[in-house]
C-alpha positions as CSV (number, residue, x, y, z in Angstrom):
1,M,-3.7,-198.4,133.9
2,L,-6.1,-198.7,136.8
3,H,-9.0,-196.4,137.0
4,F,-9.7,-194.6,140.3
5,Y,-13.0,-192.9,141.1
6,P,-14.9,-192.4,144.3
7,T,-17.5,-195.2,144.4
8,K,-20.2,-196.5,146.8
9,V,-17.8,-198.7,148.8
10,D,-17.9,-198.7,152.5
11,L,-14.4,-198.0,153.8
12,I,-14.8,-196.3,157.1
13,S,-18.4,-195.5,158.2
14,N,-20.1,-193.9,161.2
15,W,-23.7,-192.9,161.7
16,N,-24.6,-189.3,162.5
17,N,-27.0,-188.2,165.2
18,N,-30.0,-188.6,163.0
19,N,-28.9,-192.0,161.7
20,R,-29.5,-190.7,158.2
21,N,-26.2,-190.9,156.4
22,N,-23.4,-193.4,156.4
23,Y,-20.1,-191.4,156.3
24,M,-17.0,-192.5,154.7
25,K,-13.8,-190.7,155.4
26,V,-10.8,-191.4,153.4
27,S,-7.4,-189.7,153.9
28,L,-5.1,-190.2,151.0
29,N,-1.5,-189.2,150.6
30,L,-1.7,-188.6,146.9
31,I,1.9,-189.2,146.2
32,T,1.8,-192.7,147.6
33,T,-1.6,-193.4,146.1
34,S,-0.5,-192.3,142.7
35,M,2.4,-194.7,142.8
36,L,0.3,-197.6,144.0
37,I,-2.6,-197.3,141.6
38,G,-0.8,-195.9,138.6
39,L,-2.2,-192.3,138.4
40,P,-0.1,-189.9,136.4
41,M,2.3,-187.8,138.5
42,L,2.3,-184.2,137.5
43,A,4.0,-181.3,139.2
44,Q,1.1,-179.0,138.5
45,A,-2.3,-179.4,136.8
46,E,-3.5,-176.6,134.6
47,V,-7.1,-175.4,134.8
48,F,-8.5,-172.6,132.8
49,T,-11.6,-170.9,134.0
50,I,-14.6,-170.4,131.6
51,P,-16.0,-167.0,132.8
52,Q,-19.7,-166.8,133.8
53,S,-20.0,-163.9,131.4
54,S,-19.9,-166.5,128.7
55,L,-23.4,-167.7,129.8
56,I,-26.3,-166.5,127.7
57,P,-29.9,-166.2,129.1
58,F,-32.0,-168.9,127.5
59,T,-35.2,-170.5,128.8
60,T,-35.5,-173.6,126.6
61,L,-33.6,-176.7,125.7
62,W,-31.9,-177.1,122.3
63,T,-34.5,-179.7,121.3
64,D,-37.3,-177.3,122.1
65,D,-35.6,-174.7,119.9
66,L,-35.3,-177.2,117.1
67,G,-38.9,-178.4,117.6
68,I,-37.9,-182.1,118.0
69,S,-38.4,-184.7,120.7
70,I,-36.2,-185.1,123.7
71,G,-34.9,-188.4,122.3
72,N,-34.9,-192.1,123.3
73,T,-34.4,-193.4,126.8
74,L,-30.8,-194.5,127.6
75,V,-30.5,-197.9,129.4
76,M,-27.5,-198.1,131.6
77,T,-25.0,-200.8,130.6
78,G,-22.5,-200.5,133.4
79,G,-21.3,-198.7,136.5
80,G,-19.8,-201.1,138.9
81,S,-22.0,-201.2,141.9
82,A,-24.5,-198.9,140.3
83,A,-28.1,-199.6,141.1
84,N,-30.6,-200.7,138.4
85,V,-28.0,-201.2,135.6
86,G,-29.9,-202.8,132.7
87,D,-33.3,-201.5,133.8
88,P,-35.3,-200.9,130.5
89,T,-36.9,-197.9,132.0
90,G,-33.5,-196.2,132.3
91,R,-33.9,-195.5,136.0
92,N,-30.6,-195.8,137.9
93,D,-28.1,-194.4,140.2
94,D,-24.4,-193.9,139.1
95,G,-24.8,-196.0,135.9
96,F,-23.4,-195.3,132.4
97,S,-24.4,-196.3,128.9
98,G,-21.9,-197.2,126.2
99,P,-20.0,-197.2,124.2
100,I,-22.5,-195.3,122.0
101,S,-21.7,-194.6,118.4
102,F,-22.0,-191.0,117.2
103,G,-23.5,-192.5,114.1
104,S,-22.6,-193.1,110.5
105,D,-23.2,-189.5,109.5
106,F,-21.0,-188.1,112.2
107,S,-17.5,-187.3,111.0
108,G,-16.0,-187.7,114.5
109,L,-15.3,-185.5,117.5
110,T,-11.7,-184.4,118.1
111,L,-11.2,-183.7,121.8
112,F,-7.7,-182.9,123.3
113,G,-5.9,-184.3,120.3
114,T,-7.9,-187.6,119.8
115,T,-10.7,-188.1,117.4
116,Y,-13.6,-190.2,118.7
117,S,-16.4,-192.1,117.0
118,Q,-18.1,-193.2,120.2
119,F,-18.6,-192.1,123.8
120,Y,-20.1,-193.1,127.1
121,A,-23.2,-191.3,128.5
122,N,-22.9,-191.1,132.3
123,N,-26.0,-190.7,134.5
124,N,-24.2,-188.2,136.7
125,G,-24.4,-185.3,134.2
126,N,-21.5,-185.9,131.9
127,I,-20.1,-187.9,128.9
128,S,-16.7,-189.5,128.7
129,F,-14.4,-191.2,126.2
130,G,-12.6,-194.5,126.5
131,N,-14.7,-195.7,129.5
132,G,-17.8,-194.9,131.5
133,I,-17.6,-193.0,134.7
134,S,-19.8,-193.7,137.8
135,A,-18.2,-191.2,140.1
136,F,-20.9,-189.1,141.8
137,T,-18.9,-186.3,143.4
138,P,-16.9,-183.9,141.1
139,M,-13.7,-184.3,143.0
140,G,-11.7,-185.3,139.9
141,L,-13.0,-183.7,136.7
142,Q,-9.4,-183.2,135.6
143,G,-8.1,-186.1,137.6
144,A,-10.3,-188.6,135.8
145,T,-8.3,-191.0,133.6
146,Q,-10.8,-190.5,130.7
147,P,-11.5,-187.3,128.8
148,I,-14.8,-185.8,130.0
149,I,-17.4,-183.2,129.1
150,S,-19.6,-182.3,132.0
151,A,-22.9,-180.5,131.6
152,F,-23.7,-180.8,135.3
153,F,-21.4,-183.3,137.1
154,A,-23.3,-184.1,140.3
155,D,-25.1,-187.1,141.9
156,V,-28.1,-187.6,139.6
157,D,-30.5,-190.3,140.8
158,T,-33.4,-191.2,138.6
159,R,-34.8,-194.1,140.6
160,N,-37.8,-192.1,141.9
161,A,-40.8,-192.5,139.7
162,A,-41.3,-188.7,139.7
163,S,-37.8,-188.2,138.1
164,G,-37.2,-188.2,134.4
165,V,-34.4,-190.3,132.8
166,M,-31.5,-189.7,130.4
167,S,-32.2,-189.6,126.7
168,F,-30.2,-189.5,123.6
169,Q,-30.7,-188.8,119.9
170,T,-28.8,-187.8,116.7
171,H,-29.9,-184.9,114.6
172,T,-28.7,-184.2,111.1
173,T,-29.3,-181.1,108.9
174,A,-27.5,-179.6,106.0
175,A,-25.1,-178.1,108.5
176,G,-24.0,-181.5,109.7
177,S,-24.7,-184.0,112.4
178,E,-25.0,-183.5,116.2
179,V,-25.9,-185.7,119.1
180,I,-28.1,-184.5,122.0
181,I,-28.0,-186.0,125.5
182,A,-30.6,-184.8,127.9
183,W,-31.3,-185.1,131.6
184,P,-35.0,-183.9,131.7
185,S,-36.4,-183.2,135.2
186,V,-34.0,-185.5,137.0
187,G,-33.7,-186.0,140.7
188,Y,-30.7,-186.4,143.0
189,Y,-29.3,-188.9,145.5
190,S,-30.9,-190.6,147.4
191,Q,-34.0,-191.1,145.3
192,Q,-35.1,-187.5,145.8
193,A,-37.4,-185.8,143.3
194,T,-38.1,-182.4,144.8
195,P,-36.7,-180.2,143.3
196,L,-35.7,-181.4,139.9
197,N,-33.1,-180.3,137.3
198,T,-33.4,-180.2,133.5
199,F,-30.3,-179.8,131.3
200,Q,-28.9,-180.9,127.9
201,L,-25.6,-181.4,126.2
202,V,-25.1,-181.0,122.4
203,V,-22.0,-182.4,120.7
204,R,-21.4,-181.6,117.0
205,E,-19.1,-183.3,114.6
206,D,-15.8,-181.8,113.5
207,D,-17.1,-180.9,110.0
208,Y,-20.3,-179.2,111.3
209,L,-20.9,-175.8,109.7
210,I,-21.3,-173.8,112.9
211,P,-23.6,-170.7,112.6
212,D,-22.5,-167.4,114.1
213,G,-23.3,-167.2,117.8
214,E,-23.1,-171.0,118.3
215,G,-20.4,-173.5,118.9
216,Q,-19.4,-177.1,118.6
217,I,-20.3,-178.1,122.2
218,G,-23.6,-176.7,123.6
219,F,-24.8,-176.7,127.2
220,F,-28.4,-175.9,128.0
221,W,-30.0,-175.5,131.5
222,T,-33.6,-174.6,132.3
223,T,-35.0,-175.4,135.7
224,M,-32.1,-176.1,138.1
225,G,-33.4,-176.7,141.6
226,W,-30.7,-178.8,143.2
227,E,-26.9,-178.8,143.1
228,V,-25.6,-181.7,145.3
229,G,-26.7,-185.1,146.6
230,S,-26.5,-186.2,150.2
231,A,-23.5,-188.5,149.5
232,S,-21.5,-185.4,148.3
233,G,-22.3,-183.5,151.5
234,G,-25.6,-182.0,150.6
235,G,-28.6,-181.5,152.8
236,S,-32.3,-181.1,152.2
237,G,-33.4,-179.7,148.9
238,G,-30.2,-180.8,147.3
239,L,-28.3,-177.8,148.7
240,C,-25.2,-177.6,150.9
241,S,-27.1,-175.2,153.1
242,G,-30.0,-177.6,153.5
243,I,-30.8,-179.5,156.7
244,G,-28.2,-182.3,157.1
245,G,-25.6,-180.6,154.9
246,I,-22.0,-180.8,156.0
247,G,-21.0,-177.2,155.2
248,T,-17.4,-176.8,154.0
249,G,-17.2,-180.5,153.1
250,C,-20.0,-180.2,150.6
251,V,-19.1,-180.4,146.9
252,P,-21.7,-179.0,144.5
253,A,-21.8,-179.7,140.7
254,A,-19.1,-178.9,138.2
255,V,-19.3,-177.9,134.5
256,G,-16.6,-178.1,132.0
257,F,-14.0,-180.2,130.2
258,G,-11.2,-182.5,131.3
259,D,-8.5,-184.1,129.2
260,G,-7.9,-187.2,131.3
261,L,-4.4,-185.9,132.3
262,N,-5.4,-183.6,135.1
263,N,-5.9,-180.5,132.9
264,G,-9.2,-178.8,132.1
265,Y,-11.5,-176.0,131.4
266,V,-14.0,-175.3,134.2
267,L,-16.9,-172.9,134.4
268,E,-16.4,-170.2,137.0
269,G,-18.4,-171.2,140.1
270,S,-18.1,-174.9,139.7
271,T,-18.2,-176.9,143.0
272,L,-19.2,-173.8,144.8
273,N,-22.6,-173.0,146.5
274,G,-25.0,-171.4,144.1
275,I,-23.9,-173.0,140.9
276,A,-27.4,-174.3,140.1
277,G,-28.8,-170.7,140.3
278,V,-26.0,-169.4,138.1
279,L,-26.9,-172.0,135.4
280,Q,-30.7,-171.8,135.5
281,N,-32.2,-170.6,132.3
282,H,-28.9,-170.2,130.5
283,R,-27.0,-171.7,127.6
284,L,-23.3,-171.9,126.8
285,W,-21.7,-172.6,123.4
286,V,-18.0,-173.6,123.3
287,N,-15.9,-174.0,120.2
288,L,-13.0,-176.4,119.9
289,S,-9.8,-175.7,118.1
290,D,-8.5,-178.0,115.3
291,G,-6.8,-180.1,118.0
292,G,-10.0,-180.3,120.0
293,V,-9.1,-177.9,122.8
294,P,-11.9,-175.6,124.1
295,V,-11.5,-172.0,122.8
296,I,-12.2,-169.6,125.7
297,D,-11.8,-165.9,126.4
298,P,-8.1,-165.1,125.6
299,G,-8.0,-163.1,128.8
300,A,-8.7,-166.2,131.0
301,V,-5.7,-167.4,133.0
302,P,-4.9,-170.9,134.3
303,E,-5.3,-171.7,137.9
304,L,-2.6,-174.1,139.0
305,G,-4.0,-176.7,141.3
306,T,-6.4,-174.4,143.2
307,L,-9.7,-176.1,142.6
308,A,-11.3,-179.0,144.4
309,L,-11.6,-180.6,141.0
310,L,-7.9,-181.2,141.0
311,S,-7.8,-183.4,144.1
312,I,-6.5,-186.4,142.1
313,G,-3.0,-186.3,140.6
314,L,-1.4,-183.3,142.3
315,A,2.1,-184.3,143.0
316,G,3.8,-183.1,146.1
317,L,0.6,-182.4,148.0
318,G,-0.8,-184.6,150.8
319,I,-4.6,-183.8,150.6
320,K,-7.3,-185.2,152.7
321,R,-10.4,-186.1,150.7
322,R,-13.7,-186.8,152.4
323,Y,-16.6,-188.7,150.9
324,K,-19.8,-190.2,152.3
325,A,-20.4,-193.8,151.5
326,K,-23.7,-194.2,149.7
327,I,-26.5,-196.3,151.1
328,A,-29.3,-197.4,148.8
């Protein structure tokens, strides 16, 4: 099957009045596109909302709470046209690293019915299974052809020397083994480092003895100053409302899970203005069922094809999708 993600490819471009951004407008009839490129055809995609009430105020990262280091720098191993792939400093834009083994002490992670021993760490705020993802706009969290866990799916760009870079480590205690992926003080596209975001993702093995009040998957956010890069419609300061933002076409970050088959579990407020402020100084623990399905509030109801995250793979709908082409 072919993989389809928005990438930094110039399809149709035109300069705006300030000559700042190179816009790419792509109109896709999703029925025709799905048949041509092999995307699954589903009548409806099911998305469950993780309520914001699940967020717990918390001002530190998980590694801070444990009293351990942030981990080792991740060097990007792929990403198509991603900048700086292979740079030993880890600085890059749209790269991914992997496959990365969970480690010999890790019993495996079961997610949406499949048990994994390795994963891909993607610079743009998420991890995936089966292949890396270099997409920079969360227009297909559920439409992605790989299962995905997103701590803050947005256009992270760490090429600026003032930005931190991705890190990774394993941590084992009597309770079990966990891996910790961090994005400490990272910037956004294009090479912006004011403001910065700091967040972390914790993934625990299936056999982990989970303490009360915690979960198998952990999300931690501290300082969260930006929520969108300019190639996703953002303006100054990494905000849709910033100078140069494109308003209703702007797509902020997303948080949640996707199964690779257009279905998912998404935090309330994802891809909406203000998501960074919602997340700042909070944490979220999510448990997984025996089959690897996120366990959420039983009162939550599915939204059928109503989110921007479902723009890929919705049969019967002709939807226009707009992206900006990235320029280095």
